[in-house]
N, CA, C and O atoms as a CHARMM CRD file, in Angstrom:
* protein
*
  388
    1    1 MET  N    124.56800 119.29100  76.49300 PROA 1      0.00000
    2    1 MET  CA   124.41600 118.13000  77.51700 PROA 1      0.00000
    3    1 MET  C    125.75700 117.37600  77.25400 PROA 1      0.00000
    4    1 MET  O    126.34500 117.17600  76.19100 PROA 1      0.00000
    5    2 THR  N    126.13500 116.94000  78.80000 PROA 2      0.00000
    6    2 THR  CA   127.37700 116.39000  78.67200 PROA 2      0.00000
    7    2 THR  C    127.21100 114.93900  78.61400 PROA 2      0.00000
    8    2 THR  O    126.05600 114.51600  78.67200 PROA 2      0.00000
    9    3 ALA  N    128.21200 114.07500  78.50500 PROA 3      0.00000
   10    3 ALA  CA   128.16200 112.79800  78.22600 PROA 3      0.00000
   11    3 ALA  C    127.81500 111.85800  79.15700 PROA 3      0.00000
   12    3 ALA  O    127.20700 110.80100  78.98600 PROA 3      0.00000
   13    4 SER  N    128.29100 112.37600  80.23400 PROA 4      0.00000
   14    4 SER  CA   127.62200 111.44400  81.62800 PROA 4      0.00000
   15    4 SER  C    126.40900 111.66200  81.57600 PROA 4      0.00000
   16    4 SER  O    125.74400 110.63400  81.45800 PROA 4      0.00000
   17    5 ARG  N    125.65800 112.90600  81.63200 PROA 5      0.00000
   18    5 ARG  CA   124.23200 113.12800  82.01700 PROA 5      0.00000
   19    5 ARG  C    123.76200 112.36000  80.45800 PROA 5      0.00000
   20    5 ARG  O    122.98100 111.43200  80.66500 PROA 5      0.00000
   21    6 ALA  N    124.01500 112.52500  79.29500 PROA 6      0.00000
   22    6 ALA  CA   123.27400 111.71400  78.16300 PROA 6      0.00000
   23    6 ALA  C    123.32700 110.16400  78.56700 PROA 6      0.00000
   24    6 ALA  O    122.32500 109.56200  78.18000 PROA 6      0.00000
   25    7 LEU  N    124.25200 109.38300  79.24700 PROA 7      0.00000
   26    7 LEU  CA   124.59800 108.32100  79.54700 PROA 7      0.00000
   27    7 LEU  C    123.53500 107.91600  80.59300 PROA 7      0.00000
   28    7 LEU  O    122.86700 106.89600  80.42200 PROA 7      0.00000
   29    8 ARG  N    123.37300 108.71600  81.68400 PROA 8      0.00000
   30    8 ARG  CA   122.45100 108.47300  82.79900 PROA 8      0.00000
   31    8 ARG  C    121.00600 108.50300  82.11000 PROA 8      0.00000
   32    8 ARG  O    120.19400 107.60200  82.32300 PROA 8      0.00000
   33    9 ARG  N    120.73500 109.57500  81.28200 PROA 9      0.00000
   34    9 ARG  CA   119.42000 109.46300  80.46700 PROA 9      0.00000
   35    9 ARG  C    119.04900 108.27700  79.95900 PROA 9      0.00000
   36    9 ARG  O    117.98200 107.71900  80.21600 PROA 9      0.00000
   37   10 ALA  N    120.09900 107.76900  79.06700 PROA 10     0.00000
   38   10 ALA  CA   119.83800 106.48300  78.41700 PROA 10     0.00000
   39   10 ALA  C    119.68400 105.52000  79.34900 PROA 10     0.00000
   40   10 ALA  O    118.73200 104.75500  79.19100 PROA 10     0.00000
   41   11 LEU  N    120.47400 105.35300  80.39400 PROA 11     0.00000
   42   11 LEU  CA   120.31700 104.29900  81.19400 PROA 11     0.00000
   43   11 LEU  C    119.06800 104.11700  81.78400 PROA 11     0.00000
   44   11 LEU  O    118.54200 103.01000  81.90200 PROA 11     0.00000
   45   12 ALA  N    118.47700 105.37100  82.23300 PROA 12     0.00000
   46   12 ALA  CA   117.43100 105.50800  82.67000 PROA 12     0.00000
   47   12 ALA  C    115.96300 105.20500  81.83700 PROA 12     0.00000
   48   12 ALA  O    114.91100 104.73800  82.27300 PROA 12     0.00000
   49   13 ALA  N    116.28300 105.60800  80.62600 PROA 13     0.00000
   50   13 ALA  CA   115.06400 105.33300  79.43500 PROA 13     0.00000
   51   13 ALA  C    115.16200 103.78300  79.31100 PROA 13     0.00000
   52   13 ALA  O    114.12700 103.15100  79.09900 PROA 13     0.00000
   53   14 LEU  N    116.40500 103.11500  79.43800 PROA 14     0.00000
   54   14 LEU  CA   116.43500 101.60100  78.93000 PROA 14     0.00000
   55   14 LEU  C    116.14100 100.96700  80.32600 PROA 14     0.00000
   56   14 LEU  O    116.05300  99.74100  80.25900 PROA 14     0.00000
   57   15 GLY  N    115.98900 101.42600  81.42000 PROA 15     0.00000
   58   15 GLY  CA   115.40600 100.85500  82.90300 PROA 15     0.00000
   59   15 GLY  C    113.91700 100.84700  82.65100 PROA 15     0.00000
   60   15 GLY  O    113.21600  99.85000  82.82600 PROA 15     0.00000
   61   16 VAL  N    113.44700 102.09400  82.20100 PROA 16     0.00000
   62   16 VAL  CA   111.94800 102.26300  82.13000 PROA 16     0.00000
   63   16 VAL  C    111.36600 101.26200  81.30600 PROA 16     0.00000
   64   16 VAL  O    110.34700 100.66000  81.64600 PROA 16     0.00000
   65   17 VAL  N    112.20000 100.97600  79.81700 PROA 17     0.00000
   66   17 VAL  CA   111.75900 100.11500  78.91400 PROA 17     0.00000
   67   17 VAL  C    111.60300  98.78100  79.39900 PROA 17     0.00000
   68   17 VAL  O    110.59100  98.11700  79.17300 PROA 17     0.00000
   69   18 ALA  N    112.82300  98.27200  80.22400 PROA 18     0.00000
   70   18 ALA  CA   112.74900  96.79500  80.54700 PROA 18     0.00000
   71   18 ALA  C    111.91900  96.58000  81.60300 PROA 18     0.00000
   72   18 ALA  O    111.59400  95.40300  81.75900 PROA 18     0.00000
   73   19 VAL  N    111.36600  97.58200  82.57900 PROA 19     0.00000
   74   19 VAL  CA   110.31800  97.25500  83.63800 PROA 19     0.00000
   75   19 VAL  C    108.88600  97.28400  82.69300 PROA 19     0.00000
   76   19 VAL  O    107.97000  96.52300  83.00500 PROA 19     0.00000
   77   20 ALA  N    108.76000  98.12500  81.62400 PROA 20     0.00000
   78   20 ALA  CA   107.67600  98.04900  80.93300 PROA 20     0.00000
   79   20 ALA  C    107.36700  96.59200  80.27800 PROA 20     0.00000
   80   20 ALA  O    106.31000  95.96100  80.25000 PROA 20     0.00000
   81   21 LEU  N    108.48700  96.31500  79.83000 PROA 21     0.00000
   82   21 LEU  CA   108.42300  94.90200  79.15500 PROA 21     0.00000
   83   21 LEU  C    108.15800  93.79400  80.02800 PROA 21     0.00000
   84   21 LEU  O    107.29400  92.96300  79.75300 PROA 21     0.00000
   85   22 LEU  N    108.93700  93.73600  81.18000 PROA 22     0.00000
   86   22 LEU  CA   108.67400  92.92100  82.01200 PROA 22     0.00000
   87   22 LEU  C    107.08700  92.92000  82.71800 PROA 22     0.00000
   88   22 LEU  O    106.49200  91.90300  83.07400 PROA 22     0.00000
   89   23 LEU  N    106.70500  93.96600  82.79300 PROA 23     0.00000
   90   23 LEU  CA   105.18600  94.06400  83.38800 PROA 23     0.00000
   91   23 LEU  C    104.23800  93.47800  82.18700 PROA 23     0.00000
   92   23 LEU  O    103.12900  93.01600  82.45700 PROA 23     0.00000
   93   24 LEU  N    104.71900  93.52200  80.89300 PROA 24     0.00000
   94   24 LEU  CA   103.95700  92.83500  79.98100 PROA 24     0.00000
   95   24 LEU  C    103.86400  91.46100  79.85500 PROA 24     0.00000
   96   24 LEU  O    102.87300  90.77600  79.60200 PROA 24     0.00000
   97   25 LEU  N    105.21000  91.08400  80.09700 PROA 25     0.00000
   98   25 LEU  CA   105.28600  89.51000  80.01900 PROA 25     0.00000
   99   25 LEU  C    104.55800  89.01700  81.31400 PROA 25     0.00000
  100   25 LEU  O    103.82100  88.03400  81.23800 PROA 25     0.00000
  101   26 ALA  N    104.74100  89.66700  82.48900 PROA 26     0.00000
  102   26 ALA  CA   103.61400  89.26800  83.71300 PROA 26     0.00000
  103   26 ALA  C    102.45800  89.20300  83.39200 PROA 26     0.00000
  104   26 ALA  O    101.77900  88.21200  83.66200 PROA 26     0.00000
  105   27 ALA  N    101.97000  90.28900  82.72100 PROA 27     0.00000
  106   27 ALA  CA   100.59600  90.39400  82.31100 PROA 27     0.00000
  107   27 ALA  C     99.81200  89.44700  81.59200 PROA 27     0.00000
  108   27 ALA  O     98.59600  89.27000  81.66000 PROA 27     0.00000
  109   28 ARG  N    100.75700  88.79200  80.81400 PROA 28     0.00000
  110   28 ARG  CA   100.17800  87.86800  79.92300 PROA 28     0.00000
  111   28 ARG  C     99.57900  86.48400  80.47000 PROA 28     0.00000
  112   28 ARG  O     98.80300  85.72600  79.88900 PROA 28     0.00000
  113   29 HSD  N    100.26000  86.33600  81.99200 PROA 29     0.00000
  114   29 HSD  CA    99.82800  85.17900  82.65100 PROA 29     0.00000
  115   29 HSD  C     98.65600  85.45600  83.67400 PROA 29     0.00000
  116   29 HSD  O     98.47400  84.75500  84.66900 PROA 29     0.00000
  117   30 VAL  N     97.99000  86.39200  83.38100 PROA 30     0.00000
  118   30 VAL  CA    96.88700  86.92400  84.38500 PROA 30     0.00000
  119   30 VAL  C     95.83500  86.40100  83.93800 PROA 30     0.00000
  120   30 VAL  O     95.78500  86.40700  82.70800 PROA 30     0.00000
  121   31 ASP  N     94.92000  85.92300  84.48600 PROA 31     0.00000
  122   31 ASP  CA    93.38400  85.66700  84.15000 PROA 31     0.00000
  123   31 ASP  C     92.70300  86.92100  84.38400 PROA 31     0.00000
  124   31 ASP  O     92.16400  87.01000  85.48700 PROA 31     0.00000
  125   32 TRP  N     92.59800  87.95200  83.57200 PROA 32     0.00000
  126   32 TRP  CA    91.83900  89.23700  83.80100 PROA 32     0.00000
  127   32 TRP  C     90.52800  89.08500  84.13800 PROA 32     0.00000
  128   32 TRP  O     90.03400  89.89300  84.92400 PROA 32     0.00000
  129   33 ARG  N     89.99800  88.36500  83.77200 PROA 33     0.00000
  130   33 ARG  CA    88.35400  87.95300  83.85300 PROA 33     0.00000
  131   33 ARG  C     88.08800  87.71300  85.31400 PROA 33     0.00000
  132   33 ARG  O     87.21500  88.21900  86.02000 PROA 33     0.00000
  133   34 VAL  N     89.19100  86.67300  85.68000 PROA 34     0.00000
  134   34 VAL  CA    88.87400  86.43500  87.10700 PROA 34     0.00000
  135   34 VAL  C     89.29800  87.73800  88.18100 PROA 34     0.00000
  136   34 VAL  O     88.70000  88.25200  89.12600 PROA 34     0.00000
  137   35 ALA  N     90.40900  87.95200  87.64800 PROA 35     0.00000
  138   35 ALA  CA    90.94300  89.29700  88.46800 PROA 35     0.00000
  139   35 ALA  C     89.85400  90.24900  88.71900 PROA 35     0.00000
  140   35 ALA  O     89.55300  90.44300  89.89700 PROA 35     0.00000
  141   36 TRP  N     89.10100  90.98500  87.63100 PROA 36     0.00000
  142   36 TRP  CA    88.13200  91.89500  87.71400 PROA 36     0.00000
  143   36 TRP  C     87.18500  91.42400  88.49800 PROA 36     0.00000
  144   36 TRP  O     86.90900  92.06000  89.51600 PROA 36     0.00000
  145   37 ALA  N     86.45100  90.14300  88.16900 PROA 37     0.00000
  146   37 ALA  CA    85.31800  89.76100  88.97300 PROA 37     0.00000
  147   37 ALA  C     85.78800  89.80500  90.49000 PROA 37     0.00000
  148   37 ALA  O     84.98200  90.22200  91.32100 PROA 37     0.00000
  149   38 THR  N     87.22400  89.34000  90.94600 PROA 38     0.00000
  150   38 THR  CA    87.26100  89.32800  92.39300 PROA 38     0.00000
  151   38 THR  C     87.52600  90.88100  92.91100 PROA 38     0.00000
  152   38 THR  O     87.33800  91.22800  94.07700 PROA 38     0.00000
  153   39 ALA  N     87.98100  91.73500  91.88300 PROA 39     0.00000
  154   39 ALA  CA    87.84000  93.11300  92.13300 PROA 39     0.00000
  155   39 ALA  C     86.57900  93.69200  92.53600 PROA 39     0.00000
  156   39 ALA  O     86.38800  94.43900  93.49500 PROA 39     0.00000
  157   40 ARG  N     85.62300  93.20200  91.57800 PROA 40     0.00000
  158   40 ARG  CA    84.13300  93.96700  91.89800 PROA 40     0.00000
  159   40 ARG  C     83.66900  93.39400  93.25500 PROA 40     0.00000
  160   40 ARG  O     83.04200  94.13000  94.01700 PROA 40     0.00000
  161   41 ARG  N     83.95300  92.07800  93.60800 PROA 41     0.00000
  162   41 ARG  CA    83.34900  91.55900  94.61400 PROA 41     0.00000
  163   41 ARG  C     84.07500  92.14300  96.05000 PROA 41     0.00000
  164   41 ARG  O     83.57400  91.95000  97.15700 PROA 41     0.00000
  165   42 ALA  N     85.27100  92.84500  95.83900 PROA 42     0.00000
  166   42 ALA  CA    85.84100  93.23200  97.06400 PROA 42     0.00000
  167   42 ALA  C     85.00100  94.14900  98.08300 PROA 42     0.00000
  168   42 ALA  O     84.27100  94.98000  97.54400 PROA 42     0.00000
  169   43 ASP  N     85.01100  94.11100  99.27700 PROA 43     0.00000
  170   43 ASP  CA    84.66300  94.99900 100.09400 PROA 43     0.00000
  171   43 ASP  C     85.59600  96.32600 100.05400 PROA 43     0.00000
  172   43 ASP  O     86.82300  96.26900 100.14600 PROA 43     0.00000
  173   44 VAL  N     84.83600  97.56700  99.90100 PROA 44     0.00000
  174   44 VAL  CA    85.59500  98.78000  99.62000 PROA 44     0.00000
  175   44 VAL  C     86.34100  99.14600 101.04900 PROA 44     0.00000
  176   44 VAL  O     87.54300  99.41200 101.08800 PROA 44     0.00000
  177   45 MET  N     85.49600  99.13000 102.21300 PROA 45     0.00000
  178   45 MET  CA    86.23200  99.78100 103.31700 PROA 45     0.00000
  179   45 MET  C     87.37100  98.96600 103.75500 PROA 45     0.00000
  180   45 MET  O     88.32800  99.66600 104.08700 PROA 45     0.00000
  181   46 PRO  N     87.53800  97.87500 103.84400 PROA 46     0.00000
  182   46 PRO  CA    88.84900  97.07000 104.06800 PROA 46     0.00000
  183   46 PRO  C     90.05100  97.51200 103.15700 PROA 46     0.00000
  184   46 PRO  O     91.13600  97.87700 103.60900 PROA 46     0.00000
  185   47 CYS  N     89.76400  97.44400 101.93500 PROA 47     0.00000
  186   47 CYS  CA    90.62500  97.92000 100.84200 PROA 47     0.00000
  187   47 CYS  C     91.10500  99.38900 101.02000 PROA 47     0.00000
  188   47 CYS  O     92.24500  99.70800 100.68400 PROA 47     0.00000
  189   48 ALA  N     90.27900 100.22700 101.52000 PROA 48     0.00000
  190   48 ALA  CA    90.54200 101.76000 101.57800 PROA 48     0.00000
  191   48 ALA  C     91.33300 102.07700 102.74200 PROA 48     0.00000
  192   48 ALA  O     92.09700 103.04200 102.76000 PROA 48     0.00000
  193   49 LEU  N     91.14400 101.16000 103.87500 PROA 49     0.00000
  194   49 LEU  CA    91.76200 101.32900 105.07500 PROA 49     0.00000
  195   49 LEU  C     92.94200 100.66800 104.71600 PROA 49     0.00000
  196   49 LEU  O     93.91600 101.38900 104.93300 PROA 49     0.00000
  197   50 GLY  N     93.24700  99.51600 104.22500 PROA 50     0.00000
  198   50 GLY  CA    94.57300  99.07000 103.85100 PROA 50     0.00000
  199   50 GLY  C     95.23900  99.98700 103.25400 PROA 50     0.00000
  200   50 GLY  O     96.33600 100.29600 103.72000 PROA 50     0.00000
  201   51 ALA  N     94.74300 100.63500 102.09300 PROA 51     0.00000
  202   51 ALA  CA    95.64900 101.43900 101.14400 PROA 51     0.00000
  203   51 ALA  C     95.86300 102.59800 101.88900 PROA 51     0.00000
  204   51 ALA  O     96.86600 103.23200 101.56100 PROA 51     0.00000
  205   52 LEU  N     94.97800 103.19000 103.09800 PROA 52     0.00000
  206   52 LEU  CA    95.27200 104.21700 103.72600 PROA 52     0.00000
  207   52 LEU  C     96.50100 104.18900 104.95900 PROA 52     0.00000
  208   52 LEU  O     97.22700 105.11400 105.32200 PROA 52     0.00000
  209   53 CYS  N     96.44800 102.91900 105.39800 PROA 53     0.00000
  210   53 CYS  CA    97.50900 102.60000 106.22400 PROA 53     0.00000
  211   53 CYS  C     98.88000 102.39200 105.56100 PROA 53     0.00000
  212   53 CYS  O     99.90100 102.86700 106.06000 PROA 53     0.00000
  213   54 SER  N     98.88300 101.66200 104.41100 PROA 54     0.00000
  214   54 SER  CA    99.86000 101.56900 103.38800 PROA 54     0.00000
  215   54 SER  C    100.97700 103.18100 103.10100 PROA 54     0.00000
  216   54 SER  O    102.19800 103.33300 103.13800 PROA 54     0.00000
  217   55 VAL  N    100.00900 103.99100 102.87000 PROA 55     0.00000
  218   55 VAL  CA   100.29200 105.30000 102.47600 PROA 55     0.00000
  219   55 VAL  C    100.89500 105.94200 103.62700 PROA 55     0.00000
  220   55 VAL  O    101.97400 106.53400 103.58500 PROA 55     0.00000
  221   56 ALA  N    100.04200 105.78300 104.83400 PROA 56     0.00000
  222   56 ALA  CA   100.60100 106.60400 106.04900 PROA 56     0.00000
  223   56 ALA  C    102.15900 105.73500 106.40200 PROA 56     0.00000
  224   56 ALA  O    103.13900 106.38800 106.76200 PROA 56     0.00000
  225   57 SER  N    102.21500 104.41900 106.26700 PROA 57     0.00000
  226   57 SER  CA   103.41300 103.77100 106.89500 PROA 57     0.00000
  227   57 SER  C    104.58900 104.44200 105.85200 PROA 57     0.00000
  228   57 SER  O    105.63000 104.81800 106.38900 PROA 57     0.00000
  229   58 LEU  N    104.45900 104.58700 104.49100 PROA 58     0.00000
  230   58 LEU  CA   105.25800 104.90400 103.61800 PROA 58     0.00000
  231   58 LEU  C    105.83400 106.55300 103.77800 PROA 58     0.00000
  232   58 LEU  O    106.93700 107.00600 103.47100 PROA 58     0.00000
  233   59 ALA  N    104.60300 107.26600 104.39600 PROA 59     0.00000
  234   59 ALA  CA   104.87400 108.56400 104.53800 PROA 59     0.00000
  235   59 ALA  C    105.85500 108.82700 105.88300 PROA 59     0.00000
  236   59 ALA  O    106.67000 109.74500 105.97600 PROA 59     0.00000
  237   60 ALA  N    105.58800 107.82600 106.87600 PROA 60     0.00000
  238   60 ALA  CA   106.29200 107.78800 108.33100 PROA 60     0.00000
  239   60 ALA  C    107.65100 107.51100 107.75000 PROA 60     0.00000
  240   60 ALA  O    108.61500 108.25800 107.91600 PROA 60     0.00000
  241   61 LYS  N    107.67600 106.23800 106.96400 PROA 61     0.00000
  242   61 LYS  CA   109.27100 106.00200 106.41100 PROA 61     0.00000
  243   61 LYS  C    110.07300 107.11700 105.84900 PROA 61     0.00000
  244   61 LYS  O    111.29100 107.24500 105.97400 PROA 61     0.00000
  245   62 GLY  N    109.17600 107.99800 105.14700 PROA 62     0.00000
  246   62 GLY  CA   109.79000 109.25400 104.37300 PROA 62     0.00000
  247   62 GLY  C    110.52300 109.85000 105.32500 PROA 62     0.00000
  248   62 GLY  O    111.73300 110.07200 105.27400 PROA 62     0.00000
  249   63 VAL  N    109.60800 110.16600 106.39300 PROA 63     0.00000
  250   63 VAL  CA   109.92300 111.45600 107.43800 PROA 63     0.00000
  251   63 VAL  C    111.18800 110.80900 108.32300 PROA 63     0.00000
  252   63 VAL  O    112.01200 111.52800 108.89000 PROA 63     0.00000
  253   64 ARG  N    111.21700 109.54900 108.35200 PROA 64     0.00000
  254   64 ARG  CA   112.23900 108.81400 109.10100 PROA 64     0.00000
  255   64 ARG  C    113.47200 109.01300 108.48000 PROA 64     0.00000
  256   64 ARG  O    114.49800 109.23000 109.12400 PROA 64     0.00000
  257   65 TRP  N    113.41600 108.93300 106.90700 PROA 65     0.00000
  258   65 TRP  CA   114.72600 108.96200 106.24700 PROA 65     0.00000
  259   65 TRP  C    115.07600 110.53200 106.38700 PROA 65     0.00000
  260   65 TRP  O    116.21600 110.88200 106.69300 PROA 65     0.00000
  261   66 TRP  N    114.00000 111.49600 106.14100 PROA 66     0.00000
  262   66 TRP  CA   114.43700 112.78100 106.27800 PROA 66     0.00000
  263   66 TRP  C    114.96300 113.32200 107.34200 PROA 66     0.00000
  264   66 TRP  O    115.62300 114.35400 107.22300 PROA 66     0.00000
  265   67 ILE  N    114.77500 112.75300 108.52100 PROA 67     0.00000
  266   67 ILE  CA   115.56000 113.15400 110.04800 PROA 67     0.00000
  267   67 ILE  C    116.77100 112.40600 109.78200 PROA 67     0.00000
  268   67 ILE  O    117.78700 113.10000 109.82700 PROA 67     0.00000
  269   68 MET  N    116.91000 111.41200 109.56800 PROA 68     0.00000
  270   68 MET  CA   118.66300 110.76600 109.19200 PROA 68     0.00000
  271   68 MET  C    119.08600 111.72400 108.22000 PROA 68     0.00000
  272   68 MET  O    120.07700 112.38500 108.53300 PROA 68     0.00000
  273   69 LEU  N    118.67200 111.89900 107.35000 PROA 69     0.00000
  274   69 LEU  CA   119.59900 112.57900 106.21500 PROA 69     0.00000
  275   69 LEU  C    119.77900 114.05300 106.59900 PROA 69     0.00000
  276   69 LEU  O    120.82100 114.58600 106.21500 PROA 69     0.00000
  277   70 ARG  N    118.89900 114.78900 107.31100 PROA 70     0.00000
  278   70 ARG  CA   119.33500 115.96900 107.72300 PROA 70     0.00000
  279   70 ARG  C    120.64900 116.06300 108.50100 PROA 70     0.00000
  280   70 ARG  O    121.24800 117.13600 108.58900 PROA 70     0.00000
  281   71 ALA  N    121.05700 115.03100 109.01700 PROA 71     0.00000
  282   71 ALA  CA   122.24300 114.95000 109.79200 PROA 71     0.00000
  283   71 ALA  C    123.46300 115.14200 109.12600 PROA 71     0.00000
  284   71 ALA  O    124.47400 115.50000 109.73100 PROA 71     0.00000
  285   72 VAL  N    123.42800 114.87300 107.61900 PROA 72     0.00000
  286   72 VAL  CA   124.44200 114.87200 106.53200 PROA 72     0.00000
  287   72 VAL  C    124.25100 116.18000 105.47400 PROA 72     0.00000
  288   72 VAL  O    124.96200 116.43600 104.50200 PROA 72     0.00000
  289   73 GLY  N    122.99000 116.98000 105.99600 PROA 73     0.00000
  290   73 GLY  CA   122.91800 118.26700 105.14800 PROA 73     0.00000
  291   73 GLY  C    121.70400 118.15600 104.13700 PROA 73     0.00000
  292   73 GLY  O    121.52200 119.18100 103.47900 PROA 73     0.00000
  293   74 ALA  N    120.99800 117.29500 103.93500 PROA 74     0.00000
  294   74 ALA  CA   119.97200 117.03600 103.20100 PROA 74     0.00000
  295   74 ALA  C    118.72300 117.68400 104.04700 PROA 74     0.00000
  296   74 ALA  O    118.34000 117.23900 105.12900 PROA 74     0.00000
  297   75 ARG  N    118.05800 119.00500 103.25100 PROA 75     0.00000
  298   75 ARG  CA   117.13900 119.57400 104.05500 PROA 75     0.00000
  299   75 ARG  C    115.69300 119.37100 103.60500 PROA 75     0.00000
  300   75 ARG  O    114.73000 119.62800 104.32700 PROA 75     0.00000
  301   76 ALA  N    115.60000 118.84600 102.24200 PROA 76     0.00000
  302   76 ALA  CA   114.33200 118.62500 101.45400 PROA 76     0.00000
  303   76 ALA  C    113.50300 117.57100 101.95800 PROA 76     0.00000
  304   76 ALA  O    113.89500 116.42500 101.73400 PROA 76     0.00000
  305   77 LEU  N    112.38100 117.73600 102.62600 PROA 77     0.00000
  306   77 LEU  CA   111.36000 116.32100 102.97700 PROA 77     0.00000
  307   77 LEU  C    110.86500 116.00800 101.75700 PROA 77     0.00000
  308   77 LEU  O    110.97900 114.83700 101.39700 PROA 77     0.00000
  309   78 GLY  N    110.26000 116.90700 100.93000 PROA 78     0.00000
  310   78 GLY  CA   109.85100 116.45900  99.49000 PROA 78     0.00000
  311   78 GLY  C    110.60600 115.34300  98.90600 PROA 78     0.00000
  312   78 GLY  O    110.08900 114.28900  98.53500 PROA 78     0.00000
  313   79 ARG  N    111.89100 115.63800  98.84200 PROA 79     0.00000
  314   79 ARG  CA   112.73100 114.94400  97.96300 PROA 79     0.00000
  315   79 ARG  C    112.92200 113.62100  98.74600 PROA 79     0.00000
  316   79 ARG  O    112.89800 112.61500  98.03800 PROA 79     0.00000
  317   80 ALA  N    113.11500 113.42500 100.11800 PROA 80     0.00000
  318   80 ALA  CA   113.00700 112.17100 101.02500 PROA 80     0.00000
  319   80 ALA  C    111.71900 111.41000 100.48900 PROA 80     0.00000
  320   80 ALA  O    111.68700 110.26900 100.02900 PROA 80     0.00000
  321   81 MET  N    110.70400 112.26500 100.64600 PROA 81     0.00000
  322   81 MET  CA   109.38700 111.40000 100.46500 PROA 81     0.00000
  323   81 MET  C    109.32300 110.96600  99.06600 PROA 81     0.00000
  324   81 MET  O    108.93400 109.81000  98.90200 PROA 81     0.00000
  325   82 ARG  N    109.62100 111.64400  98.02900 PROA 82     0.00000
  326   82 ARG  CA   109.67500 111.13900  96.55800 PROA 82     0.00000
  327   82 ARG  C    110.52600 109.87300  96.58600 PROA 82     0.00000
  328   82 ARG  O    110.06300 108.87500  96.03300 PROA 82     0.00000
  329   83 ALA  N    111.57200 109.81600  97.09800 PROA 83     0.00000
  330   83 ALA  CA   112.46900 108.84300  96.96500 PROA 83     0.00000
  331   83 ALA  C    112.14000 107.75300  97.78500 PROA 83     0.00000
  332   83 ALA  O    112.78300 106.72400  97.57700 PROA 83     0.00000
  333   84 THR  N    111.08700 107.73300  98.88000 PROA 84     0.00000
  334   84 THR  CA   110.59000 106.60900  99.50100 PROA 84     0.00000
  335   84 THR  C    109.53000 105.97900  98.71000 PROA 84     0.00000
  336   84 THR  O    109.43800 104.75600  98.60000 PROA 84     0.00000
  337   85 PHE  N    108.73300 106.80900  98.16300 PROA 85     0.00000
  338   85 PHE  CA   107.43500 106.22100  97.42300 PROA 85     0.00000
  339   85 PHE  C    108.01300 105.82100  96.05300 PROA 85     0.00000
  340   85 PHE  O    107.43300 105.02900  95.31100 PROA 85     0.00000
  341   86 ALA  N    109.01200 106.32200  95.80000 PROA 86     0.00000
  342   86 ALA  CA   109.58300 105.70900  94.23600 PROA 86     0.00000
  343   86 ALA  C    110.32000 104.41800  94.67100 PROA 86     0.00000
  344   86 ALA  O    110.28700 103.53800  93.81100 PROA 86     0.00000
  345   87 GLY  N    110.82700 104.17700  95.55500 PROA 87     0.00000
  346   87 GLY  CA   111.40100 103.04200  96.13200 PROA 87     0.00000
  347   87 GLY  C    110.38100 102.02900  96.24700 PROA 87     0.00000
  348   87 GLY  O    110.49300 101.01700  95.55500 PROA 87     0.00000
  349   88 ALA  N    109.45300 102.15700  96.98500 PROA 88     0.00000
  350   88 ALA  CA   108.26500 101.24100  97.15700 PROA 88     0.00000
  351   88 ALA  C    107.57500 101.01000  96.00000 PROA 88     0.00000
  352   88 ALA  O    107.13600  99.87200  95.83500 PROA 88     0.00000
  353   89 ALA  N    107.37500 101.87900  95.12300 PROA 89     0.00000
  354   89 ALA  CA   106.77900 101.60100  93.97400 PROA 89     0.00000
  355   89 ALA  C    107.59500 100.53300  93.02600 PROA 89     0.00000
  356   89 ALA  O    106.98300  99.63900  92.44200 PROA 89     0.00000
  357   90 LEU  N    108.99200 100.68700  92.91600 PROA 90     0.00000
  358   90 LEU  CA   110.02800  99.84800  92.44400 PROA 90     0.00000
  359   90 LEU  C    109.87600  98.47200  93.02800 PROA 90     0.00000
  360   90 LEU  O    109.60500  97.45900  92.38400 PROA 90     0.00000
  361   91 ASN  N    110.07100  98.55000  94.25400 PROA 91     0.00000
  362   91 ASN  CA   110.05700  97.23100  95.11400 PROA 91     0.00000
  363   91 ASN  C    108.88100  96.38000  94.76000 PROA 91     0.00000
  364   91 ASN  O    108.99200  95.16500  94.60200 PROA 91     0.00000
  365   92 ALA  N    107.56200  97.13800  94.61600 PROA 92     0.00000
  366   92 ALA  CA   106.56000  96.36800  94.26200 PROA 92     0.00000
  367   92 ALA  C    106.65600  95.59200  92.82700 PROA 92     0.00000
  368   92 ALA  O    106.09500  94.51500  92.62600 PROA 92     0.00000
  369   93 LEU  N    107.44000  96.28100  91.86200 PROA 93     0.00000
  370   93 LEU  CA   107.47800  95.71600  90.65600 PROA 93     0.00000
  371   93 LEU  C    108.44700  94.73100  90.30700 PROA 93     0.00000
  372   93 LEU  O    108.18500  93.79000  89.55800 PROA 93     0.00000
  373   94 VAL  N    109.78700  94.96200  90.93800 PROA 94     0.00000
  374   94 VAL  CA   110.82200  93.98400  90.70000 PROA 94     0.00000
  375   94 VAL  C    110.83900  92.67600  91.62400 PROA 94     0.00000
  376   94 VAL  O    110.86600  92.66900  92.85500 PROA 94     0.00000
  377   95 VAL  N    110.81600  91.51100  90.71900 PROA 95     0.00000
  378   95 VAL  CA   110.49600  90.26900  91.08600 PROA 95     0.00000
  379   95 VAL  C    111.42400  89.92300  92.54300 PROA 95     0.00000
  380   95 VAL  O    110.99000  89.58400  93.64400 PROA 95     0.00000
  381   96 ALA  N    112.66800  90.11500  92.16300 PROA 96     0.00000
  382   96 ALA  CA   113.82200  89.39400  93.18400 PROA 96     0.00000
  383   96 ALA  C    114.27900  90.68800  93.82400 PROA 96     0.00000
  384   96 ALA  O    115.12200  91.45400  93.35600 PROA 96     0.00000
  385   97 GLN  N    113.51600  90.84900  95.11800 PROA 97     0.00000
  386   97 GLN  CA   113.63400  91.90300  96.13300 PROA 97     0.00000
  387   97 GLN  C    114.91400  91.75800  96.77300 PROA 97     0.00000
  388   97 GLN  O    115.24800  92.53400  97.66900 PROA 97     0.00000
């Protein structure tokens, strides 16, 4: 393994650990009893419809990225979709967007 690859892996691992620690710190301030009680009382259909709309919106965004990136030689739709969903997930976790 080259030194640059090892450095990239170490930085990626450090990033994962940092995000996990930040999540644990944030989770300490959640009143979990209230959160679970609220989730149990939630109406399933609006929640499911919202989740479906969110996933469809992200999928459309991934396709748009793929269309734009094809102009510069990127041919893999799957890679564009994975990057779009990963970016959205990270954006949801990071406090300062």
